[in-house]
MOPAC internal coordinates of N, CA, C and O (Angstrom, degrees):
PM7 1SCF
backbone

  N    0.0000 0     0.00 0     0.00 0    0    0    0
  C    1.4469 1     0.00 0     0.00 0    1    0    0
  C    1.5214 1   109.11 1     0.00 0    2    1    0
  O    1.2310 1   121.36 1   -44.10 1    3    2    1
  N    1.2941 1   115.00 1   135.90 1    3    2    1
  C    1.4672 1   120.92 1  -178.53 1    5    3    2
  C    1.5190 1   109.85 1  -142.96 1    6    5    3
  O    1.2310 1   120.75 1   -31.88 1    7    6    5
  N    1.3084 1   116.18 1   148.12 1    7    6    5
  C    1.4638 1   120.85 1   176.72 1    9    7    6
  C    1.5267 1   111.72 1   -70.93 1   10    9    7
  O    1.2310 1   120.29 1   162.80 1   11   10    9
  N    1.3322 1   117.06 1   -17.20 1   11   10    9
  C    1.4667 1   121.26 1  -178.56 1   13   11   10
  C    1.5293 1   112.45 1   -78.38 1   14   13   11
  O    1.2310 1   120.21 1   167.54 1   15   14   13
  N    1.3182 1   117.21 1   -12.46 1   15   14   13
  C    1.4668 1   120.19 1  -176.72 1   17   15   14
  C    1.5272 1   110.50 1   -79.57 1   18   17   15
  O    1.2310 1   121.09 1   -45.12 1   19   18   17
  N    1.3313 1   115.52 1   134.88 1   19   18   17
  C    1.4586 1   121.60 1   178.55 1   21   19   18
  C    1.5359 1   111.54 1   -87.27 1   22   21   19
  O    1.2310 1   120.38 1   151.39 1   23   22   21
  N    1.3212 1   116.88 1   -28.61 1   23   22   21
  C    1.4687 1   122.28 1  -178.29 1   25   23   22
  C    1.5222 1   108.18 1  -105.07 1   26   25   23
  O    1.2310 1   120.72 1   -55.04 1   27   26   25
  N    1.3197 1   116.22 1   124.96 1   27   26   25
  C    1.4623 1   120.94 1  -178.09 1   29   27   26
  C    1.5326 1   110.71 1   -75.09 1   30   29   27
  O    1.2310 1   120.07 1   -17.11 1   31   30   29
  N    1.3325 1   117.46 1   162.89 1   31   30   29
  C    1.4587 1   119.77 1   178.08 1   33   31   30
  C    1.5289 1   112.65 1   -58.67 1   34   33   31
  O    1.2310 1   119.95 1   142.52 1   35   34   33
  N    1.3215 1   117.70 1   -37.48 1   35   34   33
  C    1.4642 1   120.56 1   178.73 1   37   35   34
  C    1.5216 1   112.46 1   -63.64 1   38   37   35
  O    1.2310 1   121.04 1   137.00 1   39   38   37
  N    1.3389 1   115.62 1   -43.00 1   39   38   37
  C    1.4638 1   119.28 1   178.70 1   41   39   38
  C    1.5194 1   111.76 1   -73.03 1   42   41   39
  O    1.2310 1   119.84 1   156.94 1   43   42   41
  N    1.3230 1   117.91 1   -23.06 1   43   42   41
  C    1.4673 1   120.04 1   175.22 1   45   43   42
  C    1.5191 1   110.49 1   -58.75 1   46   45   43
  O    1.2310 1   120.78 1   145.69 1   47   46   45
  N    1.3059 1   116.10 1   -34.31 1   47   46   45
  C    1.4687 1   121.54 1   176.65 1   49   47   46
  C    1.5247 1   110.56 1   -88.56 1   50   49   47
  O    1.2310 1   120.33 1   138.65 1   51   50   49
  N    1.3128 1   116.98 1   -41.35 1   51   50   49
  C    1.4586 1   121.93 1  -175.13 1   53   51   50
  C    1.5202 1   114.53 1   -61.69 1   54   53   51
  O    1.2310 1   119.82 1   148.85 1   55   54   53
  N    1.3277 1   117.95 1   -31.15 1   55   54   53
  C    1.4669 1   120.14 1  -178.59 1   57   55   54
  C    1.5189 1   112.65 1   -63.21 1   58   57   55
  O    1.2310 1   119.69 1   156.42 1   59   58   57
  N    1.3304 1   118.19 1   -23.58 1   59   58   57
  C    1.4710 1   120.55 1   178.84 1   61   59   58
  C    1.5282 1   112.08 1   -64.90 1   62   61   59
  O    1.2310 1   119.70 1   160.65 1   63   62   61
  N    1.3216 1   118.17 1   -19.35 1   63   62   61
  C    1.4632 1   121.77 1  -174.54 1   65   63   62
  C    1.5280 1   113.74 1  -102.73 1   66   65   63
  O    1.2310 1   119.66 1  -176.36 1   67   66   65
  N    1.3143 1   118.26 1     3.64 1   67   66   65
  C    1.4600 1   121.88 1   178.58 1   69   67   66
  C    1.5302 1   107.44 1  -105.70 1   70   69   67
  O    1.2310 1   119.97 1   -64.20 1   71   70   69
  N    1.3415 1   117.66 1   115.80 1   71   70   69
  C    1.4635 1   121.85 1  -166.51 1   73   71   70
  C    1.5314 1   117.98 1   -45.79 1   74   73   71
  O    1.2310 1   118.19 1   117.12 1   75   74   73
  N    1.2908 1   121.05 1   -62.88 1   75   74   73
  C    1.4687 1   120.28 1  -175.66 1   77   75   74
  C    1.5293 1   110.89 1   -77.03 1   78   77   75
  O    1.2310 1   120.71 1   140.35 1   79   78   77
  N    1.2998 1   116.25 1   -39.65 1   79   78   77
  C    1.4666 1   120.48 1  -178.93 1   81   79   78
  C    1.5221 1   111.95 1   -64.11 1   82   81   79
  O    1.2310 1   119.91 1   155.22 1   83   82   81
  N    1.3286 1   117.77 1   -24.78 1   83   82   81
  C    1.4680 1   120.49 1  -179.15 1   85   83   82
  C    1.5239 1   112.79 1   -67.14 1   86   85   83
  O    1.2310 1   120.26 1   169.90 1   87   86   85
  N    1.3240 1   117.10 1   -10.10 1   87   86   85
  C    1.4581 1   120.09 1   177.84 1   89   87   86
  C    1.5319 1   112.72 1   -81.40 1   90   89   87
  O    1.2310 1   119.59 1   158.06 1   91   90   89
  N    1.3374 1   118.38 1   -21.94 1   91   90   89
  C    1.4622 1   118.87 1  -176.54 1   93   91   90
  C    1.5233 1   115.07 1  -137.59 1   94   93   91
  O    1.2310 1   119.38 1   151.83 1   95   94   93
  N    1.3325 1   118.78 1   -28.17 1   95   94   93
  C    1.4633 1   120.34 1  -176.37 1   97   95   94
  C    1.5344 1   113.61 1   -66.94 1   98   97   95
  O    1.2310 1   118.66 1   139.49 1   99   98   97
  N    1.3384 1   120.17 1   -40.51 1   99   98   97
  C    1.4669 1   118.00 1   177.01 1  101   99   98
  C    1.5326 1   112.39 1   -60.41 1  102  101   99
  O    1.2310 1   120.68 1   145.30 1  103  102  101
  N    1.3442 1   116.31 1   -34.70 1  103  102  101
  C    1.4669 1   118.69 1   176.44 1  105  103  102
  C    1.5175 1   110.92 1   -64.63 1  106  105  103
  O    1.2310 1   120.31 1   139.16 1  107  106  105
  N    1.3205 1   117.01 1   -40.84 1  107  106  105
  C    1.4630 1   119.62 1   177.84 1  109  107  106
  C    1.5238 1   110.84 1   -61.33 1  110  109  107
  O    1.2310 1   120.34 1   140.08 1  111  110  109
  N    1.3298 1   116.96 1   -39.92 1  111  110  109
  C    1.4644 1   120.43 1   178.41 1  113  111  110
  C    1.5275 1   110.74 1   -65.23 1  114  113  111
  O    1.2310 1   120.38 1   138.49 1  115  114  113
  N    1.3382 1   116.89 1   -41.51 1  115  114  113
  C    1.4709 1   120.53 1   178.37 1  117  115  114
  C    1.5312 1   110.14 1   -64.62 1  118  117  115
  O    1.2310 1   120.99 1   138.65 1  119  118  117
  N    1.3325 1   115.71 1   -41.35 1  119  118  117
  C    1.4678 1   120.00 1   179.80 1  121  119  118
  C    1.5274 1   110.34 1   -62.18 1  122  121  119
  O    1.2310 1   120.60 1   134.70 1  123  122  121
  N    1.3278 1   116.46 1   -45.30 1  123  122  121
  C    1.4695 1   119.69 1   178.38 1  125  123  122
  C    1.5198 1   111.47 1   -61.67 1  126  125  123
  O    1.2310 1   120.56 1   136.51 1  127  126  125
  N    1.3165 1   116.54 1   -43.49 1  127  126  125
  C    1.4653 1   120.83 1  -179.82 1  129  127  126
  C    1.5219 1   109.91 1   -61.04 1  130  129  127
  O    1.2310 1   120.76 1   136.59 1  131  130  129
  N    1.3329 1   116.16 1   -43.41 1  131  130  129
  C    1.4673 1   120.42 1   178.63 1  133  131  130
  C    1.5248 1   110.52 1   -61.85 1  134  133  131
  O    1.2310 1   120.48 1   131.44 1  135  134  133
  N    1.3112 1   116.68 1   -48.56 1  135  134  133
  C    1.4524 1   120.30 1  -175.68 1  137  135  134
  C    1.5259 1   112.01 1   -64.11 1  138  137  135
  O    1.2310 1   120.32 1   139.84 1  139  138  137
  N    1.3218 1   117.00 1   -40.16 1  139  138  137
  C    1.4661 1   120.34 1   178.66 1  141  139  138
  C    1.5287 1   110.28 1   -68.50 1  142  141  139
  O    1.2310 1   120.02 1   146.35 1  143  142  141
  N    1.3198 1   117.56 1   -33.65 1  143  142  141
  C    1.4626 1   120.58 1   178.96 1  145  143  142
  C    1.5209 1   111.96 1   -70.31 1  146  145  143
  O    1.2310 1   120.21 1   143.04 1  147  146  145
  N    1.3239 1   117.21 1   -36.96 1  147  146  145
  C    1.4586 1   121.55 1  -177.41 1  149  147  146
  C    1.5236 1   111.84 1   -77.51 1  150  149  147
  O    1.2310 1   120.64 1   135.87 1  151  150  149
  N    1.3204 1   116.37 1   -44.13 1  151  150  149
  C    1.4631 1   120.73 1  -175.49 1  153  151  150
  C    1.5299 1   109.73 1  -138.56 1  154  153  151
  O    1.2310 1   119.75 1   -96.57 1  155  154  153
  N    1.3251 1   118.08 1    83.43 1  155  154  153
  C    1.4673 1   120.67 1  -176.34 1  157  155  154
  C    1.5330 1   114.31 1   -61.68 1  158  157  155
  O    1.2310 1   119.82 1   150.78 1  159  158  157
  N    1.3154 1   117.96 1   -29.22 1  159  158  157
  C    1.4638 1   119.69 1  -177.04 1  161  159  158
  C    1.5355 1   112.57 1   -75.47 1  162  161  159
  O    1.2310 1   119.94 1   144.42 1  163  162  161
  N    1.3364 1   117.71 1   -35.58 1  163  162  161
  C    1.4650 1   121.88 1   179.46 1  165  163  162
  C    1.5325 1   108.33 1  -141.82 1  166  165  163
  O    1.2310 1   120.10 1  -104.01 1  167  166  165
  N    1.3471 1   117.42 1    75.99 1  167  166  165
  C    1.4674 1   120.03 1  -170.75 1  169  167  166
  C    1.5255 1   114.89 1   -64.03 1  170  169  167
  O    1.2310 1   119.60 1   149.50 1  171  170  169
  N    1.3154 1   118.36 1   -30.50 1  171  170  169
  C    1.4673 1   119.14 1  -174.60 1  173  171  170
  C    1.5234 1   113.05 1   -79.86 1  174  173  171
  O    1.2310 1   120.30 1   176.16 1  175  174  173
  N    1.3249 1   117.02 1    -3.84 1  175  174  173
  C    1.4597 1   119.83 1   174.78 1  177  175  174
  C    1.5287 1   111.48 1   -89.69 1  178  177  175
  O    1.2310 1   120.38 1   166.13 1  179  178  177
  N    1.3296 1   116.88 1   -13.87 1  179  178  177
  C    1.4698 1   120.76 1  -179.19 1  181  179  178
  C    1.5315 1   109.93 1   -75.60 1  182  181  179
  O    1.2310 1   120.26 1   -49.20 1  183  182  181
  N    1.3329 1   117.11 1   130.80 1  183  182  181
  C    1.4707 1   119.56 1   179.59 1  185  183  182
  C    1.5193 1   111.29 1   -73.63 1  186  185  183
  O    1.2310 1   121.54 1   -29.14 1  187  186  185
  N    1.3194 1   114.66 1   150.86 1  187  186  185
  C    1.4674 1   120.84 1   177.03 1  189  187  186
  C    1.5262 1   107.49 1   -91.64 1  190  189  187
  O    1.2310 1   119.78 1   -52.53 1  191  190  189
  N    1.3356 1   118.03 1   127.47 1  191  190  189
  C    1.4591 1   119.30 1  -178.39 1  193  191  190
  C    1.5366 1   111.75 1   -66.10 1  194  193  191
  O    1.2310 1   121.14 1   -33.51 1  195  194  193
  N    1.3130 1   115.43 1   146.49 1  195  194  193
  C    1.4663 1   121.01 1   179.84 1  197  195  194
  C    1.5211 1   111.22 1   -61.95 1  198  197  195
  O    1.2310 1   120.44 1   147.16 1  199  198  197
  N    1.3148 1   116.76 1   -32.84 1  199  198  197
  C    1.4697 1   119.53 1  -178.46 1  201  199  198
  C    1.5283 1   111.09 1   -63.48 1  202  201  199
  O    1.2310 1   120.23 1   150.74 1  203  202  201
  N    1.3304 1   117.16 1   -29.26 1  203  202  201
  C    1.4635 1   120.02 1   177.74 1  205  203  202
  C    1.5250 1   110.48 1   -69.61 1  206  205  203
  O    1.2310 1   120.34 1   140.11 1  207  206  205
  N    1.3188 1   116.95 1   -39.89 1  207  206  205
  C    1.4659 1   120.40 1   177.18 1  209  207  206
  C    1.5307 1   111.22 1   -66.79 1  210  209  207
  O    1.2310 1   120.55 1   139.10 1  211  210  209
  N    1.3210 1   116.55 1   -40.90 1  211  210  209
  C    1.4718 1   120.89 1   177.50 1  213  211  210
  C    1.5160 1   109.90 1   -63.50 1  214  213  211
  O    1.2310 1   120.43 1   134.23 1  215  214  213
  N    1.3330 1   116.79 1   -45.77 1  215  214  213
  C    1.4609 1   120.91 1   178.87 1  217  215  214
  C    1.5310 1   110.31 1   -57.00 1  218  217  215
  O    1.2310 1   120.18 1   134.19 1  219  218  217
  N    1.3229 1   117.27 1   -45.81 1  219  218  217
  C    1.4617 1   119.74 1  -178.23 1  221  219  218
  C    1.5260 1   111.22 1   -66.29 1  222  221  219
  O    1.2310 1   119.94 1   139.06 1  223  222  221
  N    1.3195 1   117.72 1   -40.94 1  223  222  221
  C    1.4624 1   120.94 1   177.45 1  225  223  222
  C    1.5148 1   111.72 1   -60.61 1  226  225  223
  O    1.2310 1   120.38 1   137.67 1  227  226  225
  N    1.3276 1   116.87 1   -42.33 1  227  226  225
  C    1.4689 1   120.36 1   177.28 1  229  227  226
  C    1.5274 1   111.34 1   -67.14 1  230  229  227
  O    1.2310 1   120.35 1   143.71 1  231  230  229
  N    1.3182 1   116.93 1   -36.29 1  231  230  229
  C    1.4684 1   121.39 1   177.60 1  233  231  230
  C    1.5281 1   110.62 1   -60.84 1  234  233  231
  O    1.2310 1   120.50 1   131.57 1  235  234  233
  N    1.3312 1   116.65 1   -48.43 1  235  234  233
  C    1.4676 1   121.26 1  -179.87 1  237  235  234
  C    1.5300 1   110.05 1   -64.66 1  238  237  235
  O    1.2310 1   120.51 1   135.87 1  239  238  237
  N    1.3380 1   116.63 1   -44.13 1  239  238  237
  C    1.4729 1   120.44 1   179.92 1  241  239  238
  C    1.5227 1   111.46 1   -61.50 1  242  241  239
  O    1.2310 1   119.98 1   138.59 1  243  242  241
  N    1.3314 1   117.63 1   -41.41 1  243  242  241
  C    1.4685 1   119.63 1  -179.95 1  245  243  242
  C    1.5192 1   111.37 1   -67.49 1  246  245  243
  O    1.2310 1   119.94 1   145.33 1  247  246  245
  N    1.3164 1   117.72 1   -34.67 1  247  246  245
  C    1.4647 1   119.98 1   176.86 1  249  247  246
  C    1.5266 1   111.53 1   -67.85 1  250  249  247
  O    1.2310 1   120.47 1   141.08 1  251  250  249
  N    1.3185 1   116.72 1   -38.92 1  251  250  249
  C    1.4660 1   120.19 1   178.37 1  253  251  250
  C    1.5278 1   109.98 1   -66.27 1  254  253  251
  O    1.2310 1   119.95 1   134.04 1  255  254  253
  N    1.3339 1   117.70 1   -45.96 1  255  254  253
  C    1.4728 1   120.76 1   178.57 1  257  255  254
  C    1.5265 1   111.74 1   -61.87 1  258  257  255
  O    1.2310 1   120.43 1   141.26 1  259  258  257
  N    1.3060 1   116.79 1   -38.74 1  259  258  257
  C    1.4615 1   120.43 1   178.04 1  261  259  258
  C    1.5215 1   110.63 1   -63.79 1  262  261  259
  O    1.2310 1   120.30 1   138.95 1  263  262  261
  N    1.3206 1   117.02 1   -41.05 1  263  262  261
  C    1.4597 1   121.16 1   178.52 1  265  263  262
  C    1.5237 1   110.82 1   -64.39 1  266  265  263
  O    1.2310 1   120.41 1   136.00 1  267  266  265
  N    1.3297 1   116.82 1   -44.00 1  267  266  265
  C    1.4672 1   121.02 1   179.23 1  269  267  266
  C    1.5198 1   110.61 1   -62.81 1  270  269  267
  O    1.2310 1   120.26 1   134.07 1  271  270  269
  N    1.3212 1   117.10 1   -45.93 1  271  270  269
  C    1.4639 1   119.51 1  -177.76 1  273  271  270
  C    1.5303 1   112.01 1   -65.82 1  274  273  271
  O    1.2310 1   120.12 1   143.85 1  275  274  273
  N    1.3220 1   117.38 1   -36.15 1  275  274  273
  C    1.4638 1   118.36 1   179.03 1  277  275  274
  C    1.5243 1   111.01 1   -69.94 1  278  277  275
  O    1.2310 1   120.18 1   144.37 1  279  278  277
  N    1.3243 1   117.25 1   -35.63 1  279  278  277
  C    1.4685 1   119.89 1   177.42 1  281  279  278
  C    1.5295 1   111.01 1   -67.86 1  282  281  279
  O    1.2310 1   120.30 1   141.99 1  283  282  281
  N    1.3201 1   117.04 1   -38.01 1  283  282  281
  C    1.4636 1   119.85 1   176.39 1  285  283  282
  C    1.5236 1   110.29 1   -65.85 1  286  285  283
  O    1.2310 1   120.23 1   140.47 1  287  286  285
  N    1.3220 1   117.16 1   -39.53 1  287  286  285
  C    1.4647 1   120.22 1  -177.13 1  289  287  286
  C    1.5269 1   112.65 1   -66.52 1  290  289  287
  O    1.2310 1   120.15 1   155.31 1  291  290  289
  N    1.3267 1   117.32 1   -24.69 1  291  290  289
  C    1.4613 1   119.70 1   177.55 1  293  291  290
  C    1.5199 1   111.50 1   -65.34 1  294  293  291
  O    1.2310 1   120.31 1   150.21 1  295  294  293
  N    1.3214 1   117.01 1   -29.79 1  295  294  293
  C    1.4576 1   121.99 1  -176.79 1  297  295  294
  C    1.5267 1   112.53 1  -114.39 1  298  297  295
  O    1.2310 1   119.70 1  -157.30 1  299  298  297
  N    1.3093 1   118.18 1    22.70 1  299  298  297
  C    1.4559 1   121.27 1  -177.55 1  301  299  298
  C    1.5247 1   110.57 1   -64.29 1  302  301  299
  O    1.2310 1   121.30 1   -54.17 1  303  302  301
  N    1.3406 1   115.11 1   125.83 1  303  302  301
  C    1.4527 1   120.35 1  -179.29 1  305  303  302
  C    1.5205 1   112.27 1  -122.44 1  306  305  303
  O    1.2310 1   119.55 1   156.41 1  307  306  305
  N    1.2955 1   118.46 1   -23.59 1  307  306  305
  C    1.4512 1   120.05 1  -176.46 1  309  307  306
  C    1.5222 1   110.48 1  -125.44 1  310  309  307
  O    1.2310 1   121.97 1   -12.85 1  311  310  309
  N    1.3176 1   113.83 1   167.15 1  311  310  309
  C    1.4619 1   119.88 1   178.04 1  313  311  310
  C    1.5237 1   110.41 1   -63.47 1  314  313  311
  O    1.2310 1   120.72 1   140.63 1  315  314  313
  N    1.3184 1   116.23 1   -39.37 1  315  314  313
  C    1.4713 1   120.87 1  -179.50 1  317  315  314
  C    1.5311 1   110.84 1   -60.68 1  318  317  315
  O    1.2310 1   120.03 1   135.22 1  319  318  317
  N    1.3254 1   117.54 1   -44.78 1  319  318  317
  C    1.4618 1   119.85 1   178.59 1  321  319  318
  C    1.5246 1   111.59 1   -64.43 1  322  321  319
  O    1.2310 1   120.90 1   140.90 1  323  322  321
  N    1.3254 1   115.88 1   -39.10 1  323  322  321
  C    1.4677 1   119.87 1   177.76 1  325  323  322
  C    1.5306 1   110.18 1   -64.12 1  326  325  323
  O    1.2310 1   120.29 1   143.34 1  327  326  325
  N    1.3269 1   117.05 1   -36.66 1  327  326  325
  C    1.4519 1   121.08 1   179.08 1  329  327  326
  C    1.5304 1   110.33 1   -67.40 1  330  329  327
  O    1.2310 1   120.36 1   139.21 1  331  330  329
  N    1.3279 1   116.93 1   -40.79 1  331  330  329
  C    1.4722 1   121.14 1   178.20 1  333  331  330
  C    1.5268 1   110.20 1   -61.91 1  334  333  331
  O    1.2310 1   120.73 1   136.21 1  335  334  333
  N    1.3251 1   116.20 1   -43.79 1  335  334  333
  C    1.4690 1   120.23 1   178.60 1  337  335  334
  C    1.5310 1   110.45 1   -61.84 1  338  337  335
  O    1.2310 1   120.47 1   135.36 1  339  338  337
  N    1.3293 1   116.71 1   -44.64 1  339  338  337
  C    1.4647 1   120.51 1   179.54 1  341  339  338
  C    1.5298 1   110.81 1   -62.78 1  342  341  339
  O    1.2310 1   120.11 1   141.54 1  343  342  341
  N    1.3224 1   117.40 1   -38.46 1  343  342  341
  C    1.4524 1   121.73 1   179.28 1  345  343  342
  C    1.5304 1   110.93 1   -66.55 1  346  345  343
  O    1.2310 1   120.47 1   137.66 1  347  346  345
  N    1.3306 1   116.71 1   -42.34 1  347  346  345
  C    1.4585 1   119.72 1   179.94 1  349  347  346
  C    1.5322 1   111.65 1   -65.58 1  350  349  347
  O    1.2310 1   121.11 1   142.97 1  351  350  349
  N    1.3141 1   115.49 1   -37.03 1  351  350  349
  C    1.4670 1   118.75 1   178.72 1  353  351  350
  C    1.5014 1   109.61 1   -68.95 1  354  353  351
  O    1.2310 1   120.10 1   180.00 1  355  354  353

């Protein structure tokens, strides 16, 4: 916990449950947590590792694919559609 953080620990978790904000706010909370952990005296000067950005991009992409596959599975009528859903999952 640091006074330099803009997002509180509670909101770090809470942002995952707000539909549009869940696409970017949890990443901001993770970025702040990383920066404060690396450089507590001047957290905003600490660089964000590329792997964190890649991880977040993959997280968002997997959530979108999961949503698409579940919507397709609701209306599955053929074997081919069922196979596509299974592949996406």
